[in-house]
N, C-alpha and C positions, 0 to 999 in steps of 0.2 A: 377320497382314496378307497372307500370300500366297495365304490363300484366299477373301480379298474380292476381288470384280471391280469394275475402274472403269466409269464411266459409259460410256464409249466401248465396252468389251466387253459391256456390258448391253444398248447399242443395237444391236449388231452380232447378239448372239445373238436379240435378239426380232425384228429384221428377217429372219433366217434362218429363224426359225418361221414368220414371216407368208408368207413367198413359198416354203416347202417346200424350199430350197435345203439343206439339212441332208440331205434323202435323198438328192438328186441327188449331193452330196459323197461319200457313204458308197459309191455305186455307181460312181463316177468310178474310184476306185482311187488309189495310189500317185503313178502317173505324172502326173495332172491336178493332185494336191494340191502337187506340187513346182513345178508351173508358176503357182501361185497368187500373186500380187503381194498384199502388205498394204500399205496406206496408211500412211503416216508422219506422226504427229501431233507437231507441233512442242511443243506445248501441255505434251505429257508427257516431254520430253527431259531427262537426267538434269542435275541441275544441282550434284551433288556428285560431284567428280573422285574418283578410285581412291584416289588418296592419302589424301584427307581421310576416306574411309569406311576407310581402313587405321588410319589414327589414332584414329578412334572404335572400332575394335575393340581397340586395344591400352588405350586409356583405360578403356573400359566393363569389360574384364575385369578390369582392377584396381579398378573401381569396384564390381563384383559381389563380388569377395573382399572388399574394406573392408565393405561392406554386410553380408555373411554373418556377420563377427565383430561387427561393430556390433549387429545384430540378435539374436544370439546372446547378447550382453551384456545387453542392454535386457531381452530375454523371458526369461533364465534356461532357455534353450531351444536345443537345436542346429538351427541353420537353416543349409540349403544354398540357394544361388543358383545359376543357370544363364542365359547368354545364349542365348537361343532365336534371335535374328535381330535384324541392324540392317540395315535397309531405307529406300529412299527412297519415298515417295509424295506424293501432294496432301494439305494441310491437310483437305479436305472428306472423301475417301477414310479419314483417320485418324478425323474426327470421326464419319462414319457407321458406323464400327467399335465405338463407345463403347457399352458394357454400359449398364443403369438396373436399379437406381441406380448411381452410379458417384462417385468422390472425386477432385476433379481439384484440383492443387496450382499455382498460377499463381507461377513462381519468377523472381527477378530474380537474374542473375549477370554484374556488369558485370566487365570490359569488354565481354562479349557484348552485341549491340544488343537492346532490346526484351526479351521475357520468354519462358522455356521453360513447359513443361508437363509434369506427372508426374501420370499415371492410375495408380489403384490399384483393381485388381478387387475386386467386392464381396466373392468369395471371401477374398483376402489381405486386406482391410480387416476383415473379421469376424473372421478368424484372429487379426489383430492385437489387435482390441479384447476378444476373449474371453478372449485370454491375458492381457493387462494387468487383467482385471478378475477373474482368479484362474482362468481355464481353464474347462474343461468344452466343450459342443457351442458350435458356431458361430452355431447359431440360423436363422432364416429369412434367407436370403440377398436377397430380394426388398424387403423393408421400407425405408423411408427413414431414414436415419441421423438420431439425434437430436442436439441441441446438444452435449450432454457428449460424445457417442463422436465426433464431428467435432472437439471442442477435443482430445480425447486423442490423435487421429490427429495433427493440428496439430502439437502437442508432438514428437511422434517425427519428424515430419518436418523440423521445425525442427533437431532433434539431428542428422539426416543429411545438414544442410547442408555442415558440416565433412568428411565424409566424401566428399561430392561433389567439394569444394574440394581434398582431398588427392588424389583420383583424376587430377584434371587439372593438379596443380602441376607435372608433369614438363614439359608442354606450357606452360601458360601459368598464370598466379595469378588465380584468381576470389576474389570476394567473395559468395558466394551467400547468399539470403535469401527466405524466403517472403512472398509478397505479400499473398496470399489463398487460401482453401478456397471450392473451388465444389462443388455436386453435380449441376450441369446445365452440360452443354456450350453452352449458349447464352449462359451469363454466361462464358465462358472461351475467347472468340474472340479468340486470340492473333495471327493473320494472317489475311491474305486467303485465300480457300477454294482458289483455284487455286496457292497459294504452294507449293513444293516444300518437304518436312519430312523430316527423319531420324528414324526412330522405333525405338527401341531397347526390344526387348521382352526381361524377366528374368522368369523363373520362381522362385518362392521356395517352398520346402519347409520345414515345420514338423512333424516326426513324419510322420504319415501323411497330411496335408492338405498342398495346395499351392494357390497362386495366382499372378497375374500383376501385375506393375507396368510400366508403360511410361514413356518418356521421350521428349517430342516436342520437337526442335530444328529450329526454321525456318530457311531458308536465309539470311534476312535477320540472323538472331542472330548468325551467324559470319561474315559480310562483314569487320567491322572487325580479325578476326584471322586471316584465311583463308591468309596467307602462313604464317604459324606453325603450322598443322595439317597440316605435311609432317614425315613420319619423317626424310627426309633431313637436314631441318634442326636437327632435335633437338640434335645434337651442335656445333652452329655455334657460335661464340663469341658472335655477333650475335643468337641467338635470345632470349634473355632480357635485352637490353641496356636496360634502364630509365633509365639516367645515373647509376645507384648503385652500378656493379659497382667502380670504382675506390675508392669509399667503403667498400664491403664489404671488400673486399681490404686497405685500411689499418687498418681496424678489427680483422680478423683478424691481420694482421701484428702489431700494436701489442699485441695479447693473448697471440701467442705470444711475442716478446720478452719479456715479463713473466712468462713461466711459470717457476716454480722448478724447478731440476732440480739434484739430488744429484752431487756431485762425490767420488769415492773414491781416495786416492792408496795405492799396494801396494808395498810392500817385496819382496824376494825371500824365498822359501819358505825355512822353518827347520824341521828335523826334531826330533822330541822323542818321548821314550816315553811309555807311558801313566803309567809310575810316577812319571817327571818331572812330568808335566801334574797329577798327584793329589796331589803332594806341594808344589806351587808354593803360596808364602805371600805377604802382602803386604810389598812392599820387595824381593823377589827379582828378579833381574835376567835377562833372556832375551838371550843372545847372538844376534843375527841374522845368517844368512850372506849379506850385502849389503855391498858394499865402499862405503867413505864418499862415495867420488868417482863412483859410479855413479848415474845419475839415476833417479828414480822413475817409475813408470806411473801417471797419471791416467787414471779410466775414467768415462764418462758414462753412466748406467744400465747398467753392467756391460760397456761398449763402450769398448776403448783407446782414447783420443782425445790424449793429449799425454805428453810426458816433461817432468820437473820435476826442481829441485833444492831441497833443504830449506834453509830458512833463517828469519829473525824478521822481523817488522814492529811495530813497538813492543813490546808486551810479549805479542805472541802468535806463535804458530810460523806460518811460511808457506810458499807452494811459488812457486818462480819458473819459468815454462813456458821451456824451451829449444829444444822441439823439438814439431811436429805430427805426428803419425802418419799415414800415408795409408792407403787402403783393404788393401793388401797386407800392410804393417806391422802393422796392426790384427789380420789373421788371424793372422801369425805371433806375436805378441804372445799372442794369447788361447791359441795351441797350446802356447807355453813356460809361461805360467801353469798351464795343465792338467796339464803334465807336473809 
């Protein structure tokens, strides 16, 4: 996108060529150039704050990695992805830069307002189609896509909706779905021509071939969630407060409370020779080096937690807890048992 001139820059260049001011500027040198004043066009003012652009960088770096894994799994081929740029421009500039033919996926992603646009370059689209049809050459990139090829690309893009949602999950929960597939930008006018958009350009490499995929996000789409696209708010407790946090906490607490955990009671250590152990028979009695009035140690997952005495409850043996071990006592108890 950085190589494409805006309409105002094109008009200024044509005006300079008509008046011959370009030659005058070259002769004037650096001194006169430093005094030149450039008119400010309020229509091209940045509408995406730096914090939102940083959020886009973080989200789409994650999306790039997930997309690489997903495509590698689908195509059974090592795919590498790289974020080339994330820039702001007008929708008309993005639209004018689209190649022909092109694959455009109009995407709904509530709670984002309106629609987003995914653009696949002909090179990437034919790489994808060729691989799914068995490999070989990518063919002629200038021919129009057939209905079968578009249906195949649409199926792959629908599978990537879950990847897109997962990349955004740290910021906001999305529910992405493909609305339709177009091959002409005239039928994919998702916003006004002068509306600012954020364009993410991803380079995808499969073997020796590579192609581009772009994601166009209009400024109006992120207005409902603009406050959440701030990296400083990610760790705020109110970031994802959708009224269900207490319900989730209660559910997790209930599940945790009903999780079974083994308890083990340990007597004091008793020494024996190898020959004694080899000669043990059914009915033999092992004398324990543990006084009767000394409490036993109860461990939870190999961590000493309680002291208890032995007793009976009905027809079964039981342990009665008489003390709760603190952290320092737990460490000392572990050392004594180890010795």
